[in-house]
Structure formats: C-alpha cells, structure tokens
C-alpha positions in Angstrom: 18.2 -24.1 -59.2 15.9 -23.8 -62.2 12.9 -21.7 -61.7 14.1 -19.1 -59.2 13.4 -15.5 -60.1 16.6 -14.2 -58.4 18.8 -16.5 -60.6 21.2 -14.8 -63.0 19.6 -14.4 -66.4 16.0 -14.3 -65.2 14.4 -10.9 -65.9 11.8 -9.3 -63.9 8.4 -8.5 -65.5 8.5 -5.3 -67.5 5.5 -3.9 -65.5 2.6 -5.1 -63.4 0.7 -6.6 -66.3 0.3 -10.3 -66.7 2.8 -12.1 -68.8 0.2 -13.1 -71.4 -0.5 -9.4 -72.1 3.2 -8.6 -72.4 3.7 -11.5 -75.0 1.1 -9.8 -77.3 3.5 -6.8 -77.7 6.6 -8.8 -78.5 8.1 -9.0 -81.9 8.4 -12.7 -81.8 4.6 -13.1 -81.4 4.0 -10.8 -84.3 6.4 -12.8 -86.5 4.7 -16.0 -85.5 1.3 -14.5 -86.2 2.4 -13.4 -89.7 3.8 -16.8 -90.4 0.5 -18.4 -89.3 -1.4 -16.1 -91.6 1.0 -16.8 -94.4 1.3 -20.6 -94.1 -1.3 -21.8 -91.5 -4.0 -22.6 -94.1 -1.6 -24.5 -96.2 -0.1 -26.6 -93.3 -3.3 -27.3 -91.4 -6.2 -26.4 -93.6 -8.7 -24.0 -92.0 -7.5 -24.5 -88.4 -4.1 -23.0 -89.2 -5.8 -20.0 -90.9 -8.1 -19.5 -87.9 -5.2 -19.7 -85.5 -3.3 -17.1 -87.6 -6.3 -14.8 -87.7 -6.8 -15.0 -83.9 -3.1 -14.3 -83.4 -3.3 -11.4 -85.8 -6.2 -9.7 -84.1 -4.7 -10.3 -80.6 -1.3 -8.9 -81.5 -0.5 -5.2 -81.0 2.1 -5.0 -83.8 -0.4 -3.8 -86.4 -3.1 -1.1 -86.6 -6.7 -2.0 -86.9 -6.7 -0.9 -90.6 -3.8 -3.2 -91.3 -5.5 -6.1 -89.6 -8.7 -5.5 -91.6 -6.8 -5.4 -94.9 -4.9 -8.6 -94.0 -8.1 -10.4 -93.1 -10.4 -9.1 -95.8 -8.1 -8.2 -98.6 -7.5 -11.8 -99.9 -11.2 -12.5 -99.7 -12.1 -9.4 -101.7 -9.3 -10.0 -104.3 -10.3 -13.7 -104.7 -14.0 -12.7 -105.0 -13.1 -10.2 -107.7 -11.1 -12.7 -109.7 -13.8 -15.4 -109.3 -16.4 -12.9 -110.5 -14.4 -12.1 -113.6 -13.8 -15.8 -114.3 -17.5 -16.6 -113.7 -18.5 -13.9 -116.2 -16.0 -15.2 -118.7 -17.3 -18.8 -118.4 -21.0 -17.8 -118.5 -21.0 -16.8 -122.1 -18.1 -18.9 -123.4 -18.3 -22.4 -124.9 -16.9 -24.7 -122.2 -14.8 -27.7 -122.9 -12.7 -29.9 -120.6 -9.7 -27.8 -121.4 -11.5 -24.6 -120.2 -13.5 -21.8 -121.8 -13.1 -21.9 -125.6 -10.5 -24.7 -125.2 -8.2 -22.4 -123.2 -6.6 -24.2 -120.2 -6.0 -20.9 -118.5 -9.6 -20.0 -117.9 -11.3 -22.6 -115.8 -14.8 -24.0 -116.4 -17.6 -23.2 -113.9 -17.2 -26.4 -111.9 -13.5 -25.6 -111.4 -14.2 -22.3 -109.7 -14.3 -23.8 -106.3 -10.8 -25.2 -106.4 -9.7 -22.0 -108.0 -11.1 -20.1 -105.1 -9.1 -22.2 -102.6 -5.9 -21.6 -104.6 -6.6 -17.9 -104.8 -7.2 -17.7 -101.1 -4.0 -19.5 -100.3 -2.1 -17.2 -102.5 -3.9 -14.1 -101.1 -3.2 -15.1 -97.5 0.4 -15.9 -98.4 0.7 -12.4 -99.7 -1.0 -10.9 -96.7 1.2 -12.8 -94.3 4.3 -11.7 -96.2 3.1 -8.1 -95.9 2.5 -8.5 -92.2 5.9 -10.1 -91.7 7.5 -7.1 -93.6 5.6 -4.7 -91.3 6.7 -6.6 -88.2 10.3 -6.8 -89.2 10.7 -3.1 -90.0 12.8 -1.0 -87.7 10.7 0.5 -84.9 11.5 4.1 -85.9 10.2 3.6 -89.5 6.4 3.9 -89.1 4.6 5.0 -92.2 
C-alpha cells in the first residue's frame, strides 16, 4: 500500500529533525534555488526573483559570503554601469540614436530599461555561479 513507512524503498528520516529542515541541505534544493536566482526574474518578474532569494538564503549549500555576493553583486555591478552611462550621457549631445548619435550608449530616459536588462544579466550570472558551486564535488571546497 502506498504511504507505509515500512514499505520497500521508503527510507527513514536521516535524523530527528523535521523533513523541511533536511530538505534545505539537499543538493536538489540548492540546484533549484540557483535556477530560481538565474531565471526566476525572467520567467515571473519580481516574484520569481524574490522566490529565488528566499530559497538562496534558506539553503545551507553556500556560505553567508557567497549569499551576500549573489544577492548584492548584480545590484552593485548594475549601479556601477548605470553610473558610468549616466556620466556619459550628462555631458554628451543626446539624439534618438543615443549619445552623440551612438546606438551603443543609451540616452538618459533609456537608463531604466537598461537597468532592468543589466539586473537580469547580473542575476543570470549569479545563478550560474551558484549552480556551479552547488554542482561541485563535495570534497572540492575552496
């Protein structure tokens, strides 16, 4: 019958802790968290990213330093790029094609959409890094 603990294939709990706490230490949870950080904001804007951040901070697969970098790194990198772009656009002659007619450097009113794109790229990179850390062999801790 399905659901009996004594059935073949059912495994007893690893220790006396609740199942929810044991899940936080599993590799599958870490992989799912990394994928949510990587793709959550793209698939379900904002809500997916929040879910990824909650899973990231609940998981025990990464150190606190790694979690801080994965959370704040894309924000800091995007802010730095936006600051440089804002400084470039402040003194340049803006046209519809961009600063000085360049389509590469956005005009000031394009910085908001540029910020969203930079954050999506940043969190995709952070999620990839977290996934790489989660998939490393256990003996290779650096």
